[in-house]
mmCIF file as Biopython writes it, N, C-alpha, C and O atoms, coordinates in Angstrom:
data_model
#
loop_
_atom_site.group_PDB
_atom_site.id
_atom_site.type_symbol
_atom_site.label_atom_id
_atom_site.label_alt_id
_atom_site.label_comp_id
_atom_site.label_asym_id
_atom_site.label_entity_id
_atom_site.label_seq_id
_atom_site.pdbx_PDB_ins_code
_atom_site.Cartn_x
_atom_site.Cartn_y
_atom_site.Cartn_z
_atom_site.occupancy
_atom_site.B_iso_or_equiv
_atom_site.auth_seq_id
_atom_site.auth_asym_id
_atom_site.pdbx_PDB_model_num
ATOM 1   N N  . MET A ? 1  ? 0.794   -1.200  -0.092 1.0 0.0 1  A 1 
ATOM 2   C CA . MET A ? 1  ? 0.109   -0.046  -0.025 1.0 0.0 1  A 1 
ATOM 3   C C  . MET A ? 1  ? 0.909   1.316   -0.063 1.0 0.0 1  A 1 
ATOM 4   O O  . MET A ? 1  ? 2.070   1.358   0.342  1.0 0.0 1  A 1 
ATOM 5   N N  . LEU A ? 2  ? 0.330   2.305   -0.503 1.0 0.0 2  A 1 
ATOM 6   C CA . LEU A ? 2  ? 1.010   3.626   -0.393 1.0 0.0 2  A 1 
ATOM 7   C C  . LEU A ? 2  ? 1.132   4.108   0.953  1.0 0.0 2  A 1 
ATOM 8   O O  . LEU A ? 2  ? 0.209   3.891   1.738  1.0 0.0 2  A 1 
ATOM 9   N N  . PRO A ? 3  ? 2.178   4.747   1.327  1.0 0.0 3  A 1 
ATOM 10  C CA . PRO A ? 3  ? 2.336   5.225   2.676  1.0 0.0 3  A 1 
ATOM 11  C C  . PRO A ? 3  ? 1.089   6.150   3.097  1.0 0.0 3  A 1 
ATOM 12  O O  . PRO A ? 3  ? 0.629   6.057   4.235  1.0 0.0 3  A 1 
ATOM 13  N N  . GLU A ? 4  ? 0.592   6.983   2.220  1.0 0.0 4  A 1 
ATOM 14  C CA . GLU A ? 4  ? -0.474  7.905   2.584  1.0 0.0 4  A 1 
ATOM 15  C C  . GLU A ? 4  ? -1.729  7.121   2.983  1.0 0.0 4  A 1 
ATOM 16  O O  . GLU A ? 4  ? -2.429  7.446   3.943  1.0 0.0 4  A 1 
ATOM 17  N N  . ILE A ? 5  ? -1.954  6.147   2.248  1.0 0.0 5  A 1 
ATOM 18  C CA . ILE A ? 5  ? -3.220  5.355   2.408  1.0 0.0 5  A 1 
ATOM 19  C C  . ILE A ? 5  ? -2.964  4.588   3.839  1.0 0.0 5  A 1 
ATOM 20  O O  . ILE A ? 5  ? -3.873  4.564   4.669  1.0 0.0 5  A 1 
ATOM 21  N N  . GLN A ? 6  ? -1.787  4.006   4.083  1.0 0.0 6  A 1 
ATOM 22  C CA . GLN A ? 6  ? -1.504  3.283   5.399  1.0 0.0 6  A 1 
ATOM 23  C C  . GLN A ? 6  ? -1.810  4.273   6.521  1.0 0.0 6  A 1 
ATOM 24  O O  . GLN A ? 6  ? -2.453  3.920   7.510  1.0 0.0 6  A 1 
ATOM 25  N N  . GLU A ? 7  ? -1.338  5.537   6.357  1.0 0.0 7  A 1 
ATOM 26  C CA . GLU A ? 7  ? -1.370  6.545   7.492  1.0 0.0 7  A 1 
ATOM 27  C C  . GLU A ? 7  ? -2.909  6.871   7.521  1.0 0.0 7  A 1 
ATOM 28  O O  . GLU A ? 7  ? -3.431  7.067   8.618  1.0 0.0 7  A 1 
ATOM 29  N N  . PHE A ? 8  ? -3.529  6.927   6.574  1.0 0.0 8  A 1 
ATOM 30  C CA . PHE A ? 8  ? -5.077  7.266   6.696  1.0 0.0 8  A 1 
ATOM 31  C C  . PHE A ? 8  ? -5.747  6.134   7.459  1.0 0.0 8  A 1 
ATOM 32  O O  . PHE A ? 8  ? -6.594  6.389   8.315  1.0 0.0 8  A 1 
ATOM 33  N N  . PHE A ? 9  ? -5.373  4.842   7.155  1.0 0.0 9  A 1 
ATOM 34  C CA . PHE A ? 9  ? -6.124  3.785   7.871  1.0 0.0 9  A 1 
ATOM 35  C C  . PHE A ? 9  ? -5.659  3.631   9.300  1.0 0.0 9  A 1 
ATOM 36  O O  . PHE A ? 9  ? -6.362  3.168   10.198 1.0 0.0 9  A 1 
ATOM 37  N N  . HIS A ? 10 ? -4.367  4.074   9.444  1.0 0.0 10 A 1 
ATOM 38  C CA . HIS A ? 10 ? -3.818  3.904   10.913 1.0 0.0 10 A 1 
ATOM 39  C C  . HIS A ? 10 ? -4.258  5.004   11.805 1.0 0.0 10 A 1 
ATOM 40  O O  . HIS A ? 10 ? -4.176  4.897   13.028 1.0 0.0 10 A 1 
ATOM 41  N N  . MET A ? 11 ? -4.768  6.158   11.160 1.0 0.0 11 A 1 
ATOM 42  C CA . MET A ? 11 ? -5.361  7.243   11.873 1.0 0.0 11 A 1 
ATOM 43  C C  . MET A ? 11 ? -4.491  7.751   13.118 1.0 0.0 11 A 1 
ATOM 44  O O  . MET A ? 11 ? -5.013  8.051   14.192 1.0 0.0 11 A 1 
ATOM 45  N N  . GLY A ? 12 ? -3.217  7.815   12.892 1.0 0.0 12 A 1 
ATOM 46  C CA . GLY A ? 12 ? -2.328  8.413   13.961 1.0 0.0 12 A 1 
ATOM 47  C C  . GLY A ? 12 ? -2.295  7.566   15.184 1.0 0.0 12 A 1 
ATOM 48  O O  . GLY A ? 12 ? -2.041  8.109   16.259 1.0 0.0 12 A 1 
ATOM 49  N N  . GLY A ? 13 ? -2.533  6.255   15.122 1.0 0.0 13 A 1 
ATOM 50  C CA . GLY A ? 13 ? -2.532  5.464   16.327 1.0 0.0 13 A 1 
ATOM 51  C C  . GLY A ? 13 ? -3.870  5.291   16.978 1.0 0.0 13 A 1 
ATOM 52  O O  . GLY A ? 13 ? -3.978  4.602   17.993 1.0 0.0 13 A 1 
ATOM 53  N N  . TYR A ? 14 ? -4.891  5.895   16.425 1.0 0.0 14 A 1 
ATOM 54  C CA . TYR A ? 14 ? -6.157  5.796   17.002 1.0 0.0 14 A 1 
ATOM 55  C C  . TYR A ? 14 ? -7.144  5.063   16.092 1.0 0.0 14 A 1 
ATOM 56  O O  . TYR A ? 14 ? -8.344  5.333   16.126 1.0 0.0 14 A 1 
ATOM 57  N N  . ALA A ? 15 ? -6.630  4.128   15.273 1.0 0.0 15 A 1 
ATOM 58  C CA . ALA A ? 15 ? -7.531  3.521   14.242 1.0 0.0 15 A 1 
ATOM 59  C C  . ALA A ? 15 ? -8.603  2.669   14.855 1.0 0.0 15 A 1 
ATOM 60  O O  . ALA A ? 15 ? -9.744  2.696   14.394 1.0 0.0 15 A 1 
ATOM 61  N N  . PHE A ? 16 ? -8.291  1.943   15.838 1.0 0.0 16 A 1 
ATOM 62  C CA . PHE A ? 16 ? -9.242  1.079   16.485 1.0 0.0 16 A 1 
ATOM 63  C C  . PHE A ? 16 ? -10.486 1.999   16.986 1.0 0.0 16 A 1 
ATOM 64  O O  . PHE A ? 16 ? -11.631 1.627   16.729 1.0 0.0 16 A 1 
ATOM 65  N N  . TYR A ? 17 ? -10.279 3.066   17.621 1.0 0.0 17 A 1 
ATOM 66  C CA . TYR A ? 17 ? -11.415 3.944   18.124 1.0 0.0 17 A 1 
ATOM 67  C C  . TYR A ? 17 ? -12.139 4.652   17.110 1.0 0.0 17 A 1 
ATOM 68  O O  . TYR A ? 17 ? -13.339 4.905   17.219 1.0 0.0 17 A 1 
ATOM 69  N N  . VAL A ? 18 ? -11.376 5.003   16.045 1.0 0.0 18 A 1 
ATOM 70  C CA . VAL A ? 18 ? -11.989 5.773   14.873 1.0 0.0 18 A 1 
ATOM 71  C C  . VAL A ? 18 ? -12.900 4.794   14.113 1.0 0.0 18 A 1 
ATOM 72  O O  . VAL A ? 18 ? -14.082 5.045   13.875 1.0 0.0 18 A 1 
ATOM 73  N N  . TRP A ? 19 ? -12.265 3.648   13.744 1.0 0.0 19 A 1 
ATOM 74  C CA . TRP A ? 19 ? -13.057 2.745   12.819 1.0 0.0 19 A 1 
ATOM 75  C C  . TRP A ? 19 ? -14.241 2.009   13.637 1.0 0.0 19 A 1 
ATOM 76  O O  . TRP A ? 19 ? -15.293 1.671   13.093 1.0 0.0 19 A 1 
ATOM 77  N N  . SER A ? 20 ? -13.972 1.812   14.917 1.0 0.0 20 A 1 
ATOM 78  C CA . SER A ? 20 ? -15.169 1.167   15.702 1.0 0.0 20 A 1 
ATOM 79  C C  . SER A ? 20 ? -16.222 2.204   15.791 1.0 0.0 20 A 1 
ATOM 80  O O  . SER A ? 20 ? -17.405 1.873   15.708 1.0 0.0 20 A 1 
ATOM 81  N N  . SER A ? 21 ? -15.862 3.457   15.956 1.0 0.0 21 A 1 
ATOM 82  C CA . SER A ? 21 ? -16.927 4.527   15.989 1.0 0.0 21 A 1 
ATOM 83  C C  . SER A ? 21 ? -17.738 4.614   14.702 1.0 0.0 21 A 1 
ATOM 84  O O  . SER A ? 21 ? -18.956 4.791   14.717 1.0 0.0 21 A 1 
ATOM 85  N N  . TYR A ? 22 ? -17.006 4.481   13.570 1.0 0.0 22 A 1 
ATOM 86  C CA . TYR A ? 22 ? -17.640 4.556   12.216 1.0 0.0 22 A 1 
ATOM 87  C C  . TYR A ? 22 ? -18.474 3.381   12.178 1.0 0.0 22 A 1 
ATOM 88  O O  . TYR A ? 22 ? -19.599 3.509   11.697 1.0 0.0 22 A 1 
ATOM 89  N N  . GLY A ? 23 ? -18.064 2.136   12.655 1.0 0.0 23 A 1 
ATOM 90  C CA . GLY A ? 23 ? -18.832 0.970   12.488 1.0 0.0 23 A 1 
ATOM 91  C C  . GLY A ? 23 ? -20.060 1.043   13.338 1.0 0.0 23 A 1 
ATOM 92  O O  . GLY A ? 23 ? -21.153 0.725   12.870 1.0 0.0 23 A 1 
ATOM 93  N N  . LEU A ? 24 ? -19.920 1.446   14.551 1.0 0.0 24 A 1 
ATOM 94  C CA . LEU A ? 24 ? -21.077 1.649   15.308 1.0 0.0 24 A 1 
ATOM 95  C C  . LEU A ? 24 ? -22.097 2.534   14.915 1.0 0.0 24 A 1 
ATOM 96  O O  . LEU A ? 24 ? -23.287 2.244   15.038 1.0 0.0 24 A 1 
ATOM 97  N N  . CYS A ? 25 ? -21.658 3.699   14.406 1.0 0.0 25 A 1 
ATOM 98  C CA . CYS A ? 25 ? -22.520 4.629   13.766 1.0 0.0 25 A 1 
ATOM 99  C C  . CYS A ? 25 ? -23.364 4.025   12.510 1.0 0.0 25 A 1 
ATOM 100 O O  . CYS A ? 25 ? -24.551 4.274   12.296 1.0 0.0 25 A 1 
ATOM 101 N N  . PHE A ? 26 ? -22.572 3.226   11.758 1.0 0.0 26 A 1 
ATOM 102 C CA . PHE A ? 26 ? -23.259 2.758   10.550 1.0 0.0 26 A 1 
ATOM 103 C C  . PHE A ? 26 ? -24.285 1.720   10.975 1.0 0.0 26 A 1 
ATOM 104 O O  . PHE A ? 26 ? -25.352 1.633   10.367 1.0 0.0 26 A 1 
ATOM 105 N N  . ILE A ? 27 ? -23.990 0.924   12.008 1.0 0.0 27 A 1 
ATOM 106 C CA . ILE A ? 27 ? -24.954 -0.146  12.599 1.0 0.0 27 A 1 
ATOM 107 C C  . ILE A ? 27 ? -26.224 0.542   13.046 1.0 0.0 27 A 1 
ATOM 108 O O  . ILE A ? 27 ? -27.338 0.075   12.810 1.0 0.0 27 A 1 
ATOM 109 N N  . VAL A ? 28 ? -26.008 1.692   13.712 1.0 0.0 28 A 1 
ATOM 110 C CA . VAL A ? 28 ? -27.323 2.404   14.340 1.0 0.0 28 A 1 
ATOM 111 C C  . VAL A ? 28 ? -28.085 2.945   13.264 1.0 0.0 28 A 1 
ATOM 112 O O  . VAL A ? 28 ? -29.310 2.828   13.299 1.0 0.0 28 A 1 
ATOM 113 N N  . LEU A ? 29 ? -27.433 3.616   12.157 1.0 0.0 29 A 1 
ATOM 114 C CA . LEU A ? 29 ? -28.119 4.135   11.058 1.0 0.0 29 A 1 
ATOM 115 C C  . LEU A ? 29 ? -28.937 2.964   10.369 1.0 0.0 29 A 1 
ATOM 116 O O  . LEU A ? 29 ? -30.128 3.128   10.101 1.0 0.0 29 A 1 
ATOM 117 N N  . VAL A ? 30 ? -28.321 1.860   10.107 1.0 0.0 30 A 1 
ATOM 118 C CA . VAL A ? 30 ? -29.009 0.753   9.403  1.0 0.0 30 A 1 
ATOM 119 C C  . VAL A ? 30 ? -30.223 0.337   10.281 1.0 0.0 30 A 1 
ATOM 120 O O  . VAL A ? 30 ? -31.338 0.222   9.772  1.0 0.0 30 A 1 
ATOM 121 N N  . LEU A ? 31 ? -30.007 0.118   11.573 1.0 0.0 31 A 1 
ATOM 122 C CA . LEU A ? 31 ? -31.044 -0.246  12.407 1.0 0.0 31 A 1 
ATOM 123 C C  . LEU A ? 31 ? -32.279 0.731   12.431 1.0 0.0 31 A 1 
ATOM 124 O O  . LEU A ? 31 ? -33.457 0.383   12.503 1.0 0.0 31 A 1 
ATOM 125 N N  . ASN A ? 32 ? -31.831 1.926   12.362 1.0 0.0 32 A 1 
ATOM 126 C CA . ASN A ? 32 ? -32.969 3.086   12.314 1.0 0.0 32 A 1 
ATOM 127 C C  . ASN A ? 32 ? -33.755 2.941   11.010 1.0 0.0 32 A 1 
ATOM 128 O O  . ASN A ? 32 ? -34.832 3.533   10.948 1.0 0.0 32 A 1 
ATOM 129 N N  . ILE A ? 33 ? -33.375 2.281   10.047 1.0 0.0 33 A 1 
ATOM 130 C CA . ILE A ? 33 ? -34.122 1.922   8.868  1.0 0.0 33 A 1 
ATOM 131 C C  . ILE A ? 33 ? -34.912 0.688   8.979  1.0 0.0 33 A 1 
ATOM 132 O O  . ILE A ? 33 ? -36.103 0.659   8.668  1.0 0.0 33 A 1 
ATOM 133 N N  . ILE A ? 34 ? -34.221 -0.404  9.448  1.0 0.0 34 A 1 
ATOM 134 C CA . ILE A ? 34 ? -34.785 -1.779  9.492  1.0 0.0 34 A 1 
ATOM 135 C C  . ILE A ? 34 ? -35.837 -1.864  10.538 1.0 0.0 34 A 1 
ATOM 136 O O  . ILE A ? 34 ? -36.907 -2.394  10.240 1.0 0.0 34 A 1 
ATOM 137 N N  . ILE A ? 35 ? -35.645 -1.406  11.702 1.0 0.0 35 A 1 
ATOM 138 C CA . ILE A ? 35 ? -36.664 -1.683  12.744 1.0 0.0 35 A 1 
ATOM 139 C C  . ILE A ? 35 ? -37.960 -1.021  12.549 1.0 0.0 35 A 1 
ATOM 140 O O  . ILE A ? 35 ? -39.002 -1.622  12.814 1.0 0.0 35 A 1 
ATOM 141 N N  . PRO A ? 36 ? -37.957 0.254   12.076 1.0 0.0 36 A 1 
ATOM 142 C CA . PRO A ? 36 ? -39.387 0.747   11.739 1.0 0.0 36 A 1 
ATOM 143 C C  . PRO A ? 36 ? -40.090 -0.009  10.627 1.0 0.0 36 A 1 
ATOM 144 O O  . PRO A ? 36 ? -41.312 -0.148  10.689 1.0 0.0 36 A 1 
ATOM 145 N N  . LEU A ? 37 ? -39.413 -0.494  9.638  1.0 0.0 37 A 1 
ATOM 146 C CA . LEU A ? 37 ? -40.003 -1.262  8.620  1.0 0.0 37 A 1 
ATOM 147 C C  . LEU A ? 37 ? -40.558 -2.551  9.115  1.0 0.0 37 A 1 
ATOM 148 O O  . LEU A ? 37 ? -41.631 -2.964  8.675  1.0 0.0 37 A 1 
ATOM 149 N N  . CYS A ? 38 ? -39.862 -3.220  10.029 1.0 0.0 38 A 1 
ATOM 150 C CA . CYS A ? 38 ? -40.337 -4.468  10.513 1.0 0.0 38 A 1 
ATOM 151 C C  . CYS A ? 38 ? -41.578 -4.180  11.399 1.0 0.0 38 A 1 
ATOM 152 O O  . CYS A ? 38 ? -42.548 -4.937  11.372 1.0 0.0 38 A 1 
ATOM 153 N N  . ARG A ? 39 ? -41.535 -3.145  12.134 1.0 0.0 39 A 1 
ATOM 154 C CA . ARG A ? 39 ? -42.717 -2.786  13.060 1.0 0.0 39 A 1 
ATOM 155 C C  . ARG A ? 39 ? -43.932 -2.455  12.197 1.0 0.0 39 A 1 
ATOM 156 O O  . ARG A ? 39 ? -45.063 -2.801  12.539 1.0 0.0 39 A 1 
ATOM 157 N N  . GLU A ? 40 ? -43.688 -1.786  11.085 1.0 0.0 40 A 1 
ATOM 158 C CA . GLU A ? 40 ? -44.716 -1.466  10.143 1.0 0.0 40 A 1 
ATOM 159 C C  . GLU A ? 40 ? -45.495 -2.691  9.638  1.0 0.0 40 A 1 
ATOM 160 O O  . GLU A ? 40 ? -46.723 -2.705  9.550  1.0 0.0 40 A 1 
ATOM 161 N N  . LYS A ? 41 ? -44.723 -3.678  9.325  1.0 0.0 41 A 1 
ATOM 162 C CA . LYS A ? 41 ? -45.312 -4.917  8.875  1.0 0.0 41 A 1 
ATOM 163 C C  . LYS A ? 41 ? -46.175 -5.546  9.886  1.0 0.0 41 A 1 
ATOM 164 O O  . LYS A ? 41 ? -47.289 -5.969  9.574  1.0 0.0 41 A 1 
ATOM 165 N N  . VAL A ? 42 ? -45.664 -5.637  11.210 1.0 0.0 42 A 1 
ATOM 166 C CA . VAL A ? 42 ? -46.481 -6.203  12.277 1.0 0.0 42 A 1 
ATOM 167 C C  . VAL A ? 42 ? -47.713 -5.385  12.485 1.0 0.0 42 A 1 
ATOM 168 O O  . VAL A ? 42 ? -48.778 -5.980  12.652 1.0 0.0 42 A 1 
ATOM 169 N N  . ILE A ? 43 ? -47.676 -4.073  12.491 1.0 0.0 43 A 1 
ATOM 170 C CA . ILE A ? 43 ? -48.872 -3.291  12.809 1.0 0.0 43 A 1 
ATOM 171 C C  . ILE A ? 43 ? -49.830 -3.490  11.685 1.0 0.0 43 A 1 
ATOM 172 O O  . ILE A ? 43 ? -51.022 -3.652  11.948 1.0 0.0 43 A 1 
ATOM 173 N N  . ILE A ? 44 ? -49.391 -3.491  10.409 1.0 0.0 44 A 1 
ATOM 174 C CA . ILE A ? 44 ? -50.333 -3.661  9.284  1.0 0.0 44 A 1 
ATOM 175 C C  . ILE A ? 44 ? -50.997 -5.014  9.316  1.0 0.0 44 A 1 
ATOM 176 O O  . ILE A ? 44 ? -52.193 -5.113  9.042  1.0 0.0 44 A 1 
ATOM 177 N N  . ARG A ? 45 ? -50.248 -6.082  9.648  1.0 0.0 45 A 1 
ATOM 178 C CA . ARG A ? 45 ? -50.836 -7.383  9.846  1.0 0.0 45 A 1 
ATOM 179 C C  . ARG A ? 45 ? -51.854 -7.374  10.967 1.0 0.0 45 A 1 
ATOM 180 O O  . ARG A ? 45 ? -52.954 -7.883  10.750 1.0 0.0 45 A 1 
ATOM 181 N N  . SER A ? 46 ? -51.580 -6.838  12.151 1.0 0.0 46 A 1 
ATOM 182 C CA . SER A ? 46 ? -52.569 -6.905  13.296 1.0 0.0 46 A 1 
ATOM 183 C C  . SER A ? 46 ? -53.815 -6.128  12.804 1.0 0.0 46 A 1 
ATOM 184 O O  . SER A ? 46 ? -54.940 -6.605  12.957 1.0 0.0 46 A 1 
ATOM 185 N N  . ILE A ? 47 ? -53.604 -4.891  12.194 1.0 0.0 47 A 1 
ATOM 186 C CA . ILE A ? 47 ? -54.828 -4.194  11.755 1.0 0.0 47 A 1 
ATOM 187 C C  . ILE A ? 47 ? -55.615 -4.991  10.713 1.0 0.0 47 A 1 
ATOM 188 O O  . ILE A ? 47 ? -56.845 -4.945  10.756 1.0 0.0 47 A 1 
ATOM 189 N N  . ALA A ? 48 ? -55.005 -5.700  9.801  1.0 0.0 48 A 1 
ATOM 190 C CA . ALA A ? 48 ? -55.673 -6.517  8.877  1.0 0.0 48 A 1 
ATOM 191 C C  . ALA A ? 48 ? -56.543 -7.638  9.593  1.0 0.0 48 A 1 
ATOM 192 O O  . ALA A ? 48 ? -57.702 -7.890  9.263  1.0 0.0 48 A 1 
ATOM 193 N N  . ILE A ? 49 ? -55.860 -8.276  10.598 1.0 0.0 49 A 1 
ATOM 194 C CA . ILE A ? 49 ? -56.517 -9.282  11.413 1.0 0.0 49 A 1 
ATOM 195 C C  . ILE A ? 49 ? -57.733 -8.734  12.085 1.0 0.0 49 A 1 
ATOM 196 O O  . ILE A ? 49 ? -58.818 -9.315  12.053 1.0 0.0 49 A 1 
ATOM 197 N N  . GLN A ? 50 ? -57.514 -7.548  12.723 1.0 0.0 50 A 1 
ATOM 198 C CA . GLN A ? 50 ? -58.681 -6.959  13.390 1.0 0.0 50 A 1 
ATOM 199 C C  . GLN A ? 50 ? -59.855 -6.560  12.447 1.0 0.0 50 A 1 
ATOM 200 O O  . GLN A ? 50 ? -61.018 -6.706  12.826 1.0 0.0 50 A 1 
ATOM 201 N N  . VAL A ? 51 ? -59.566 -6.079  11.272 1.0 0.0 51 A 1 
ATOM 202 C CA . VAL A ? 51 ? -60.608 -5.809  10.264 1.0 0.0 51 A 1 
ATOM 203 C C  . VAL A ? 51 ? -61.335 -7.071  9.826  1.0 0.0 51 A 1 
ATOM 204 O O  . VAL A ? 51 ? -62.560 -7.096  9.710  1.0 0.0 51 A 1 
ATOM 205 N N  . HIS A ? 52 ? -60.512 -8.175  9.572  1.0 0.0 52 A 1 
ATOM 206 C CA . HIS A ? 52 ? -61.037 -9.351  9.138  1.0 0.0 52 A 1 
ATOM 207 C C  . HIS A ? 52 ? -61.996 -9.928  10.173 1.0 0.0 52 A 1 
ATOM 208 O O  . HIS A ? 52 ? -63.065 -10.410 9.797  1.0 0.0 52 A 1 
ATOM 209 N N  . ARG A ? 53 ? -61.657 -9.898  11.459 1.0 0.0 53 A 1 
ATOM 210 C CA . ARG A ? 53 ? -62.444 -10.322 12.529 1.0 0.0 53 A 1 
ATOM 211 C C  . ARG A ? 53 ? -63.832 -9.592  12.703 1.0 0.0 53 A 1 
ATOM 212 O O  . ARG A ? 53 ? -64.882 -10.169 12.986 1.0 0.0 53 A 1 
ATOM 213 N N  . LYS A ? 54 ? -63.680 -8.220  12.487 1.0 0.0 54 A 1 
ATOM 214 C CA . LYS A ? 54 ? -64.933 -7.341  12.611 1.0 0.0 54 A 1 
ATOM 215 C C  . LYS A ? 54 ? -65.860 -7.540  11.407 1.0 0.0 54 A 1 
ATOM 216 O O  . LYS A ? 54 ? -67.075 -7.364  11.501 1.0 0.0 54 A 1 
ATOM 217 N N  . GLN A ? 55 ? -65.251 -7.914  10.266 1.0 0.0 55 A 1 
ATOM 218 C CA . GLN A ? 55 ? -66.135 -8.201  9.147  1.0 0.0 55 A 1 
ATOM 219 C C  . GLN A ? 55 ? -66.841 -9.567  9.199  1.0 0.0 55 A 1 
ATOM 220 O O  . GLN A ? 55 ? -67.841 -9.782  8.513  1.0 0.0 55 A 1 
ATOM 221 N N  . GLN A ? 56 ? -66.304 -10.493 10.028 1.0 0.0 56 A 1 
ATOM 222 C CA . GLN A ? 56 ? -66.928 -11.870 10.234 1.0 0.0 56 A 1 
ATOM 223 C C  . GLN A ? 56 ? -68.148 -11.689 11.187 1.0 0.0 56 A 1 
ATOM 224 O O  . GLN A ? 56 ? -69.079 -12.492 11.132 1.0 0.0 56 A 1 
ATOM 225 N N  . LYS A ? 57 ? -68.153 -10.702 12.013 1.0 0.0 57 A 1 
ATOM 226 C CA . LYS A ? 57 ? -69.311 -10.609 12.995 1.0 0.0 57 A 1 
ATOM 227 C C  . LYS A ? 57 ? -70.493 -10.126 12.366 1.0 0.0 57 A 1 
ATOM 228 O O  . LYS A ? 57 ? -71.528 -9.990  13.018 1.0 0.0 57 A 1 
#
């Protein structure tokens, strides 16, 4: 690798803290997308079940 690239990834000796922070931030952002989508599916299913039960009565 080029020395500049190595220095970039090394982050002046703080690479573990910097890259783990980036990773944690990325995980939180992805979960902020996935969790509401999953909850939406569950809520829509429960509403559909309730509507179906009321139509049967």
